[in-house]
MIVEX-166356 format. One record per atom (N, C-alpha, C): atom name; residue in three letters; x, y, z. Coordinates in steps of 0.1 Angstrom, whole numbers, padded with zeros to 4 digits, m for minus. Example, Ala and Ser with C-alpha at 12.3 -4.5 7.8 and 13.67 -1.06 7.14 Angstrom:
BEGIN
<vexza 'N' 'ALA' <0132 m0057 0078>>
<vexza 'CA' 'ALA' <0123 m0045 0078>>
<vexza 'C' 'ALA' <0132 m0033 0078>>
<vexza 'N' 'SER' <0128 m0022 0071>>
<vexza 'CA' 'SER' <0137 m0011 0071>>
<vexza 'C' 'SER' <0129 0000 0079>>
//
This chain:
BEGIN
<vexza 'N' 'MET' <1867 0475 0884>>
<vexza 'CA' 'MET' <1874 0491 0887>>
<vexza 'C' 'MET' <1865 0489 0901>>
<vexza 'N' 'THR' <1875 0491 0914>>
<vexza 'CA' 'THR' <1873 0491 0927>>
<vexza 'C' 'THR' <1869 0503 0936>>
<vexza 'N' 'ALA' <1857 0506 0939>>
<vexza 'CA' 'ALA' <1857 0518 0945>>
<vexza 'C' 'ALA' <1864 0521 0962>>
<vexza 'N' 'GLU' <1866 0536 0958>>
<vexza 'CA' 'GLU' <1881 0534 0971>>
<vexza 'C' 'GLU' <1867 0540 0983>>
<vexza 'N' 'PRO' <1876 0539 0996>>
<vexza 'CA' 'PRO' <1867 0534 1007>>
<vexza 'C' 'PRO' <1862 0552 1008>>
<vexza 'N' 'LEU' <1851 0554 1018>>
<vexza 'CA' 'LEU' <1844 0564 1020>>
<vexza 'C' 'LEU' <1842 0568 1032>>
<vexza 'N' 'ALA' <1846 0579 1034>>
<vexza 'CA' 'ALA' <1845 0581 1051>>
<vexza 'C' 'ALA' <1833 0576 1056>>
<vexza 'N' 'ALA' <1833 0569 1072>>
<vexza 'CA' 'ALA' <1824 0566 1074>>
<vexza 'C' 'ALA' <1810 0579 1083>>
<vexza 'N' 'LEU' <1798 0577 1079>>
<vexza 'CA' 'LEU' <1791 0590 1081>>
<vexza 'C' 'LEU' <1791 0583 1100>>
<vexza 'N' 'VAL' <1788 0595 1104>>
<vexza 'CA' 'VAL' <1785 0596 1118>>
<vexza 'C' 'VAL' <1774 0607 1120>>
<vexza 'N' 'PRO' <1761 0605 1131>>
<vexza 'CA' 'PRO' <1753 0619 1134>>
<vexza 'C' 'PRO' <1757 0627 1132>>
<vexza 'N' 'PRO' <1758 0639 1132>>
<vexza 'CA' 'PRO' <1764 0656 1133>>
<vexza 'C' 'PRO' <1759 0654 1150>>
<vexza 'N' 'THR' <1767 0664 1158>>
<vexza 'CA' 'THR' <1769 0664 1168>>
<vexza 'C' 'THR' <1755 0674 1174>>
<vexza 'N' 'THR' <1749 0679 1164>>
<vexza 'CA' 'THR' <1739 0693 1168>>
<vexza 'C' 'THR' <1730 0682 1165>>
<vexza 'N' 'ASN' <1715 0687 1169>>
<vexza 'CA' 'ASN' <1703 0675 1165>>
<vexza 'C' 'ASN' <1694 0684 1158>>
<vexza 'N' 'PRO' <1691 0676 1146>>
<vexza 'CA' 'PRO' <1684 0685 1140>>
<vexza 'C' 'PRO' <1666 0696 1145>>
<vexza 'N' 'PRO' <1664 0694 1132>>
<vexza 'CA' 'PRO' <1649 0703 1134>>
<vexza 'C' 'PRO' <1638 0691 1137>>
<vexza 'N' 'ALA' <1633 0692 1149>>
<vexza 'CA' 'ALA' <1620 0683 1149>>
<vexza 'C' 'ALA' <1610 0683 1139>>
<vexza 'N' 'VAL' <1598 0673 1134>>
<vexza 'CA' 'VAL' <1591 0674 1129>>
<vexza 'C' 'VAL' <1578 0670 1137>>
<vexza 'N' 'SER' <1573 0679 1138>>
<vexza 'CA' 'SER' <1560 0674 1147>>
<vexza 'C' 'SER' <1546 0680 1139>>
<vexza 'N' 'GLY' <1533 0678 1144>>
<vexza 'CA' 'GLY' <1521 0678 1133>>
<vexza 'C' 'GLY' <1520 0670 1123>>
<vexza 'N' 'ALA' <1524 0656 1126>>
<vexza 'CA' 'ALA' <1519 0646 1115>>
<vexza 'C' 'ALA' <1505 0641 1116>>
<vexza 'N' 'ALA' <1499 0646 1100>>
<vexza 'CA' 'ALA' <1489 0641 1101>>
<vexza 'C' 'ALA' <1486 0625 1107>>
<vexza 'N' 'ASP' <1468 0624 1109>>
<vexza 'CA' 'ASP' <1465 0610 1110>>
<vexza 'C' 'ASP' <1462 0605 1098>>
<vexza 'N' 'THR' <1474 0594 1097>>
<vexza 'CA' 'THR' <1468 0584 1091>>
<vexza 'C' 'THR' <1463 0580 1082>>
<vexza 'N' 'ALA' <1456 0568 1098>>
<vexza 'CA' 'ALA' <1445 0565 1092>>
<vexza 'C' 'ALA' <1433 0577 1084>>
<vexza 'N' 'ALA' <1432 0588 1093>>
<vexza 'CA' 'ALA' <1419 0596 1086>>
<vexza 'C' 'ALA' <1426 0603 1068>>
<vexza 'N' 'ALA' <1437 0604 1074>>
<vexza 'CA' 'ALA' <1446 0606 1057>>
<vexza 'C' 'ALA' <1444 0601 1043>>
<vexza 'N' 'ALA' <1445 0583 1049>>
<vexza 'CA' 'ALA' <1443 0569 1038>>
<vexza 'C' 'ALA' <1428 0571 1035>>
<vexza 'N' 'ASP' <1418 0568 1042>>
<vexza 'CA' 'ASP' <1405 0572 1037>>
<vexza 'C' 'ASP' <1396 0585 1040>>
<vexza 'N' 'PRO' <1399 0589 1033>>
<vexza 'CA' 'PRO' <1393 0604 1032>>
<vexza 'C' 'PRO' <1374 0605 1035>>
<vexza 'N' 'THR' <1369 0594 1023>>
<vexza 'CA' 'THR' <1357 0598 1026>>
<vexza 'C' 'THR' <1349 0582 1037>>
<vexza 'N' 'GLY' <1362 0580 1046>>
<vexza 'CA' 'GLY' <1353 0571 1061>>
<vexza 'C' 'GLY' <1344 0562 1060>>
<vexza 'N' 'THR' <1352 0554 1044>>
<vexza 'CA' 'THR' <1345 0537 1046>>
<vexza 'C' 'THR' <1351 0531 1047>>
<vexza 'N' 'HIS' <1353 0518 1046>>
<vexza 'CA' 'HIS' <1369 0506 1054>>
<vexza 'C' 'HIS' <1369 0494 1041>>
<vexza 'N' 'PRO' <1374 0491 1044>>
<vexza 'CA' 'PRO' <1377 0482 1037>>
<vexza 'C' 'PRO' <1371 0468 1039>>
<vexza 'N' 'VAL' <1366 0461 1029>>
<vexza 'CA' 'VAL' <1358 0451 1024>>
<vexza 'C' 'VAL' <1365 0437 1032>>
<vexza 'N' 'ASP' <1359 0433 1039>>
<vexza 'CA' 'ASP' <1363 0424 1046>>
<vexza 'C' 'ASP' <1366 0408 1033>>
<vexza 'N' 'ALA' <1374 0402 1033>>
<vexza 'CA' 'ALA' <1382 0392 1028>>
<vexza 'C' 'ALA' <1368 0383 1026>>
<vexza 'N' 'GLY' <1362 0381 1037>>
<vexza 'CA' 'GLY' <1353 0369 1034>>
<vexza 'C' 'GLY' <1338 0377 1036>>
<vexza 'N' 'SER' <1337 0390 1031>>
<vexza 'CA' 'SER' <1324 0396 1029>>
<vexza 'C' 'SER' <1319 0391 1007>>
<vexza 'N' 'PRO' <1309 0386 1010>>
<vexza 'CA' 'PRO' <1306 0383 0994>>
<vexza 'C' 'PRO' <1305 0395 0991>>
<vexza 'N' 'ASP' <1310 0407 0991>>
<vexza 'CA' 'ASP' <1314 0420 0981>>
<vexza 'C' 'ASP' <1329 0412 0981>>
<vexza 'N' 'ALA' <1340 0409 0987>>
<vexza 'CA' 'ALA' <1352 0407 0979>>
<vexza 'C' 'ALA' <1352 0401 0969>>
<vexza 'N' 'ALA' <1345 0389 0963>>
<vexza 'CA' 'ALA' <1348 0377 0949>>
<vexza 'C' 'ALA' <1338 0383 0949>>
<vexza 'N' 'SER' <1330 0399 0943>>
<vexza 'CA' 'SER' <1323 0403 0933>>
<vexza 'C' 'SER' <1331 0408 0925>>
<vexza 'N' 'PRO' <1331 0408 0909>>
<vexza 'CA' 'PRO' <1340 0415 0899>>
<vexza 'C' 'PRO' <1345 0426 0902>>
<vexza 'N' 'ASP' <1342 0435 0908>>
<vexza 'CA' 'ASP' <1349 0449 0911>>
<vexza 'C' 'ASP' <1355 0445 0922>>
<vexza 'N' 'ALA' <1360 0436 0930>>
<vexza 'CA' 'ALA' <1370 0439 0943>>
<vexza 'C' 'ALA' <1383 0441 0936>>
<vexza 'N' 'PRO' <1387 0431 0927>>
<vexza 'CA' 'PRO' <1402 0439 0926>>
<vexza 'C' 'PRO' <1401 0461 0920>>
<vexza 'N' 'THR' <1390 0462 0917>>
<vexza 'CA' 'THR' <1390 0476 0911>>
<vexza 'C' 'THR' <1389 0488 0925>>
<vexza 'N' 'ARG' <1385 0481 0939>>
<vexza 'CA' 'ARG' <1379 0485 0946>>
<vexza 'C' 'ARG' <1396 0483 0956>>
<vexza 'N' 'VAL' <1399 0470 0956>>
<vexza 'CA' 'VAL' <1414 0469 0955>>
<vexza 'C' 'VAL' <1426 0486 0957>>
<vexza 'N' 'LEU' <1427 0483 0939>>
<vexza 'CA' 'LEU' <1437 0491 0934>>
<vexza 'C' 'LEU' <1433 0509 0942>>
<vexza 'N' 'ARG' <1417 0511 0939>>
<vexza 'CA' 'ARG' <1413 0527 0940>>
<vexza 'C' 'ARG' <1418 0525 0958>>
<vexza 'N' 'ARG' <1416 0514 0965>>
<vexza 'CA' 'ARG' <1425 0519 0982>>
<vexza 'C' 'ARG' <1437 0517 0985>>
<vexza 'N' 'PHE' <1444 0514 0974>>
<vexza 'CA' 'PHE' <1453 0514 0974>>
<vexza 'C' 'PHE' <1461 0525 0967>>
<vexza 'N' 'ARG' <1454 0532 0957>>
<vexza 'CA' 'ARG' <1458 0551 0953>>
<vexza 'C' 'ARG' <1453 0556 0962>>
<vexza 'N' 'VAL' <1445 0551 0975>>
<vexza 'CA' 'VAL' <1440 0565 0986>>
<vexza 'C' 'VAL' <1455 0560 0993>>
<vexza 'N' 'VAL' <1462 0550 1002>>
<vexza 'CA' 'VAL' <1472 0550 1008>>
<vexza 'C' 'VAL' <1482 0554 1001>>
<vexza 'N' 'PHE' <1484 0549 0988>>
<vexza 'CA' 'PHE' <1499 0555 0985>>
<vexza 'C' 'PHE' <1493 0573 0979>>
<vexza 'N' 'ASN' <1478 0578 0978>>
<vexza 'CA' 'ASN' <1481 0592 0978>>
<vexza 'C' 'ASN' <1486 0599 0990>>
<vexza 'N' 'ALA' <1477 0591 1003>>
<vexza 'CA' 'ALA' <1480 0599 1017>>
<vexza 'C' 'ALA' <1497 0598 1024>>
<vexza 'N' 'VAL' <1504 0588 1017>>
<vexza 'CA' 'VAL' <1513 0592 1024>>
<vexza 'C' 'VAL' <1523 0596 1021>>
<vexza 'N' 'LYS' <1524 0600 1003>>
<vexza 'CA' 'LYS' <1527 0611 0994>>
<vexza 'C' 'LYS' <1525 0622 1004>>
<vexza 'N' 'THR' <1519 0624 1007>>
<vexza 'CA' 'THR' <1507 0641 1004>>
<vexza 'C' 'THR' <1516 0640 1023>>
<vexza 'N' 'HIS' <1516 0626 1031>>
<vexza 'CA' 'HIS' <1523 0628 1045>>
<vexza 'C' 'HIS' <1540 0635 1042>>
<vexza 'N' 'PHE' <1545 0624 1034>>
<vexza 'CA' 'PHE' <1559 0627 1031>>
<vexza 'C' 'PHE' <1565 0646 1023>>
<vexza 'N' 'ARG' <1557 0647 1017>>
<vexza 'CA' 'ARG' <1554 0661 1011>>
<vexza 'C' 'ARG' <1555 0671 1023>>
<vexza 'N' 'GLN' <1546 0667 1037>>
<vexza 'CA' 'GLN' <1547 0674 1043>>
<vexza 'C' 'GLN' <1559 0672 1052>>
<vexza 'N' 'VAL' <1567 0666 1060>>
<vexza 'CA' 'VAL' <1574 0664 1062>>
<vexza 'C' 'VAL' <1586 0666 1054>>
<vexza 'N' 'GLU' <1588 0671 1042>>
<vexza 'CA' 'GLU' <1598 0671 1032>>
<vexza 'C' 'GLU' <1596 0691 1041>>
<vexza 'N' 'LYS' <1587 0697 1037>>
<vexza 'CA' 'LYS' <1586 0708 1038>>
<vexza 'C' 'LYS' <1592 0715 1051>>
<vexza 'N' 'ARG' <1586 0708 1061>>
<vexza 'CA' 'ARG' <1585 0715 1073>>
<vexza 'C' 'ARG' <1602 0711 1080>>
<vexza 'N' 'ALA' <1609 0696 1078>>
<vexza 'CA' 'ALA' <1623 0693 1081>>
<vexza 'C' 'ALA' <1629 0701 1078>>
<vexza 'N' 'GLY' <1631 0703 1061>>
<vexza 'CA' 'GLY' <1634 0708 1050>>
<vexza 'C' 'GLY' <1642 0700 1043>>
<vexza 'N' 'VAL' <1644 0681 1042>>
<vexza 'CA' 'VAL' <1650 0671 1043>>
<vexza 'C' 'VAL' <1636 0665 1033>>
<vexza 'N' 'GLY' <1644 0658 1020>>
<vexza 'CA' 'GLY' <1634 0650 1017>>
<vexza 'C' 'GLY' <1631 0633 1022>>
<vexza 'N' 'GLY' <1624 0628 1015>>
<vexza 'CA' 'GLY' <1622 0616 1021>>
<vexza 'C' 'GLY' <1632 0607 1017>>
<vexza 'N' 'ALA' <1641 0603 1007>>
<vexza 'CA' 'ALA' <1652 0597 1008>>
<vexza 'C' 'ALA' <1662 0600 1018>>
<vexza 'N' 'GLN' <1667 0614 1022>>
<vexza 'CA' 'GLN' <1670 0616 1030>>
<vexza 'C' 'GLN' <1670 0614 1041>>
<vexza 'N' 'VAL' <1657 0613 1050>>
<vexza 'CA' 'VAL' <1648 0611 1063>>
<vexza 'C' 'VAL' <1650 0592 1064>>
<vexza 'N' 'TRP' <1652 0590 1049>>
<vexza 'CA' 'TRP' <1655 0573 1052>>
<vexza 'C' 'TRP' <1668 0574 1057>>
<vexza 'N' 'ALA' <1681 0578 1051>>
<vexza 'CA' 'ALA' <1692 0571 1055>>
<vexza 'C' 'ALA' <1694 0577 1067>>
<vexza 'N' 'LEU' <1688 0591 1067>>
<vexza 'CA' 'LEU' <1690 0599 1083>>
<vexza 'C' 'LEU' <1686 0585 1093>>
<vexza 'N' 'SER' <1674 0582 1092>>
<vexza 'CA' 'SER' <1672 0566 1096>>
<vexza 'C' 'SER' <1686 0555 1106>>
<vexza 'N' 'ILE' <1684 0556 1089>>
<vexza 'CA' 'ILE' <1698 0543 1084>>
<vexza 'C' 'ILE' <1711 0545 1095>>
<vexza 'N' 'VAL' <1716 0563 1093>>
<vexza 'CA' 'VAL' <1729 0561 1101>>
<vexza 'C' 'VAL' <1728 0564 1119>>
<vexza 'N' 'ALA' <1715 0570 1121>>
<vexza 'CA' 'ALA' <1715 0569 1136>>
<vexza 'C' 'ALA' <1713 0556 1144>>
<vexza 'N' 'ALA' <1704 0547 1130>>
<vexza 'CA' 'ALA' <1704 0530 1139>>
<vexza 'C' 'ALA' <1722 0525 1133>>
<vexza 'N' 'ARG' <1730 0530 1129>>
<vexza 'CA' 'ARG' <1743 0528 1126>>
<vexza 'C' 'ARG' <1748 0533 1122>>
<vexza 'N' 'PRO' <1755 0545 1133>>
<vexza 'CA' 'PRO' <1769 0553 1135>>
<vexza 'C' 'PRO' <1777 0543 1128>>
<vexza 'N' 'GLY' <1783 0556 1120>>
<vexza 'CA' 'GLY' <1799 0554 1117>>
<vexza 'C' 'GLY' <1796 0546 1099>>
<vexza 'N' 'VAL' <1781 0541 1096>>
<vexza 'CA' 'VAL' <1778 0534 1078>>
<vexza 'C' 'VAL' <1785 0541 1071>>
<vexza 'N' 'GLY' <1794 0529 1067>>
<vexza 'CA' 'GLY' <1802 0538 1051>>
<vexza 'C' 'GLY' <1781 0542 1042>>
<vexza 'N' 'VAL' <1789 0542 1030>>
<vexza 'CA' 'VAL' <1780 0547 1020>>
<vexza 'C' 'VAL' <1781 0536 1010>>
<vexza 'N' 'GLY' <1783 0529 1007>>
<vexza 'CA' 'GLY' <1788 0518 1003>>
<vexza 'C' 'GLY' <1775 0508 1010>>
<vexza 'N' 'ALA' <1776 0508 1030>>
<vexza 'CA' 'ALA' <1767 0502 1031>>
<vexza 'C' 'ALA' <1749 0508 1035>>
<vexza 'N' 'LEU' <1754 0519 1034>>
<vexza 'CA' 'LEU' <1741 0525 1032>>
<vexza 'C' 'LEU' <1731 0525 1018>>
<vexza 'N' 'ALA' <1744 0521 1009>>
<vexza 'CA' 'ALA' <1739 0521 0995>>
<vexza 'C' 'ALA' <1731 0510 0995>>
<vexza 'N' 'ARG' <1737 0498 0999>>
<vexza 'CA' 'ARG' <1730 0486 1003>>
<vexza 'C' 'ARG' <1717 0481 1009>>
<vexza 'N' 'ALA' <1720 0491 1023>>
<vexza 'CA' 'ALA' <1707 0493 1032>>
<vexza 'C' 'ALA' <1697 0497 1022>>
<vexza 'N' 'MET' <1697 0510 1020>>
<vexza 'CA' 'MET' <1687 0518 1009>>
<vexza 'C' 'MET' <1684 0509 0995>>
<vexza 'N' 'ASP' <1697 0501 0990>>
<vexza 'CA' 'ASP' <1688 0494 0974>>
<vexza 'C' 'ASP' <1691 0506 0963>>
<vexza 'N' 'ILE' <1701 0511 0969>>
<vexza 'CA' 'ILE' <1701 0526 0955>>
<vexza 'C' 'ILE' <1713 0522 0949>>
<vexza 'N' 'ARG' <1721 0526 0942>>
<vexza 'CA' 'ARG' <1741 0526 0935>>
<vexza 'C' 'ARG' <1746 0535 0950>>
<vexza 'N' 'GLN' <1759 0531 0948>>
<vexza 'CA' 'GLN' <1765 0535 0956>>
<vexza 'C' 'GLN' <1763 0552 0954>>
<vexza 'N' 'ALA' <1769 0559 0937>>
<vexza 'CA' 'ALA' <1763 0570 0936>>
<vexza 'C' 'ALA' <1758 0578 0941>>
<vexza 'N' 'THR' <1740 0573 0939>>
<vexza 'CA' 'THR' <1734 0577 0945>>
<vexza 'C' 'THR' <1737 0577 0961>>
<vexza 'N' 'ALA' <1741 0569 0965>>
<vexza 'CA' 'ALA' <1741 0573 0982>>
<vexza 'C' 'ALA' <1750 0583 0987>>
<vexza 'N' 'SER' <1762 0584 0979>>
<vexza 'CA' 'SER' <1776 0593 0977>>
<vexza 'C' 'SER' <1765 0605 0979>>
<vexza 'N' 'ASN' <1758 0609 0965>>
<vexza 'CA' 'ASN' <1751 0620 0962>>
<vexza 'C' 'ASN' <1742 0621 0973>>
<vexza 'N' 'LEU' <1729 0617 0978>>
<vexza 'CA' 'LEU' <1724 0618 0994>>
<vexza 'C' 'LEU' <1735 0623 1003>>
<vexza 'N' 'VAL' <1745 0620 1006>>
<vexza 'CA' 'VAL' <1751 0619 1015>>
<vexza 'C' 'VAL' <1761 0635 1017>>
<vexza 'N' 'ARG' <1762 0640 1004>>
<vexza 'CA' 'ARG' <1766 0650 1001>>
<vexza 'C' 'ARG' <1756 0664 1003>>
<vexza 'N' 'SER' <1744 0657 0999>>
<vexza 'CA' 'SER' <1737 0665 1003>>
<vexza 'C' 'SER' <1733 0667 1019>>
<vexza 'N' 'LEU' <1734 0658 1026>>
<vexza 'CA' 'LEU' <1730 0658 1039>>
<vexza 'C' 'LEU' <1749 0662 1049>>
<vexza 'N' 'VAL' <1752 0660 1041>>
<vexza 'CA' 'VAL' <1770 0665 1047>>
<vexza 'C' 'VAL' <1767 0686 1045>>
<vexza 'N' 'ALA' <1760 0689 1034>>
<vexza 'CA' 'ALA' <1763 0700 1032>>
<vexza 'C' 'ALA' <1753 0707 1038>>
<vexza 'N' 'GLY' <1742 0699 1045>>
<vexza 'CA' 'GLY' <1730 0704 1051>>
<vexza 'C' 'GLY' <1735 0707 1066>>
<vexza 'N' 'GLY' <1745 0699 1065>>
<vexza 'CA' 'GLY' <1751 0699 1084>>
<vexza 'C' 'GLY' <1735 0687 1092>>
<vexza 'N' 'TRP' <1733 0682 1088>>
<vexza 'CA' 'TRP' <1727 0664 1089>>
<vexza 'C' 'TRP' <1733 0660 1093>>
<vexza 'N' 'VAL' <1746 0651 1086>>
<vexza 'CA' 'VAL' <1759 0640 1090>>
<vexza 'C' 'VAL' <1770 0652 1094>>
<vexza 'N' 'ALA' <1783 0639 1096>>
<vexza 'CA' 'ALA' <1794 0647 1095>>
<vexza 'C' 'ALA' <1802 0636 1087>>
<vexza 'N' 'ALA' <1806 0637 1076>>
<vexza 'CA' 'ALA' <1820 0627 1071>>
<vexza 'C' 'ALA' <1829 0626 1078>>
//
């Protein structure tokens, strides 16, 4: 089954509201104030090193998740939509299929994402 070509996406003629006040990611990534263990330090080879690395990864992951929630709340669009908008801005006229490939998602998912962006006035099809 072949997909019907979809209209190319173009950025909207009006600018969406700007998002400001993003939290300092370095501070948010490490709220305890501790610093990562240097790979050459004696502590890096200890049996606890993998656990420390996983804990630090969790701190960074949670900071990123919190940041994206703040962006979503302020901008009124979700993280996937922001990602799609960044692709459309970089490649005006990109089609849904190319957008899906760039985001590594199914074309049907990209189509639904585009539909919500069009409905919100973020892009014009």
